[in-house]
C-alpha positions, 0 to 999 in steps of 0.5 A: 500500500503507499502512503501520500501526504500533501503539504501546503506551501506559499512562495512569492517570485517579481518574475510570475506563477510559474517560477513561483512555484517552481522555485517552490518546488525546486526547496521541498525538494531539498526537504520532502523527499518522494514529491510526486505532483503540486497543486496551485490552489490560489494566485496571486499578486503583489500592488506597488505604484500600480503595478503587479510588485509580486507573484504568489501561489498558494499550492499544495505538494504530494509526496509518499511517505515510506 
């Protein structure tokens, strides 16, 4: 039987939502083994002086527990 655990992560990037997601998975993989998937559940931005300043994502990462 396979057990899958899910953790929620928050990440940000000055470039894009895709970059925020990529950086979150990259960072998580340093301490979490066997990552199987990531599901972005929310995307938002911060605004400064009428322009997008930062992209933010909330994502759920699932990984196999050994």
